[in-house]
C-alpha positions as CSV (number, residue, x, y, z in Angstrom):
1,M,-63.6,-13.3,115.4
2,P,-61.3,-16.2,114.2
3,M,-58.3,-15.3,112.0
4,F,-57.2,-17.4,108.9
5,K,-54.1,-17.7,106.8
6,V,-55.0,-18.3,103.2
7,I,-52.1,-19.5,100.9
8,V,-51.8,-17.6,97.6
9,E,-49.5,-18.1,94.7
10,K,-48.0,-15.8,92.1
11,R,-46.1,-17.1,89.1
12,M,-42.7,-15.7,88.1
13,T,-41.1,-16.1,84.7
14,F,-37.4,-16.5,84.2
15,R,-36.0,-16.4,80.7
16,G,-32.5,-17.4,79.7
17,E,-30.1,-18.4,76.9
18,V,-28.4,-21.7,76.1
19,V,-25.6,-21.8,73.6
20,T,-25.4,-24.9,71.4
21,D,-23.6,-25.9,68.1
22,A,-26.0,-26.9,65.3
23,I,-26.3,-26.9,61.6
24,N,-29.5,-24.8,61.7
25,E,-32.0,-23.2,64.0
26,R,-34.3,-26.2,64.0
27,E,-31.5,-28.5,65.1
28,A,-30.5,-26.1,67.8
29,I,-34.1,-26.1,69.2
30,E,-34.3,-29.9,69.0
31,Q,-30.9,-30.3,70.8
32,V,-32.1,-28.1,73.7
33,R,-35.5,-29.8,73.8
34,H,-33.8,-33.2,74.0
35,C,-31.6,-32.0,76.8
36,I,-34.6,-30.6,78.7
37,N,-36.7,-33.8,78.2
38,N,-33.8,-36.1,79.3
39,G,-33.0,-33.9,82.4
40,D,-29.5,-33.1,81.0
41,L,-29.9,-29.3,80.9
42,Q,-28.6,-27.9,84.2
43,T,-29.9,-24.6,85.3
44,T,-26.4,-23.4,86.0
45,S,-25.7,-23.9,82.2
46,I,-28.3,-21.2,81.4
47,V,-27.5,-17.5,81.3
48,W,-30.5,-16.0,83.1
49,E,-32.1,-12.6,82.5
50,E,-34.0,-10.6,85.1
51,D,-37.0,-12.3,86.5
52,E,-40.5,-10.9,86.2
53,Y,-43.9,-11.7,87.7
54,E,-46.6,-12.7,85.4
55,D,-49.5,-10.2,85.3
56,D,-52.8,-11.4,86.8
57,S,-51.2,-14.6,88.0
58,I,-52.1,-14.3,91.7
59,K,-54.4,-17.2,92.8
60,T,-55.5,-19.2,95.7
61,Y,-56.2,-22.9,95.6
62,G,-58.2,-23.1,98.8
63,E,-55.4,-24.0,101.2
64,V,-56.4,-22.2,104.5
65,Y,-55.3,-22.5,108.2
66,E,-57.0,-21.1,111.2
67,I,-54.5,-19.1,113.3
């Protein structure tokens, strides 16, 4: 009987914090969004928390190889 390798994916979520100077909460969010949209926010500038897998996120998209 042939054997197949089916590619699966499970999503992982990382949450972190970015410190910014702003006059209020709305401006702080806009500053961070602007940095994200322009590609200016470096992942090394973020203080990351523990990672966690998203529940029920395992999926396959039909990528399969005969082995």
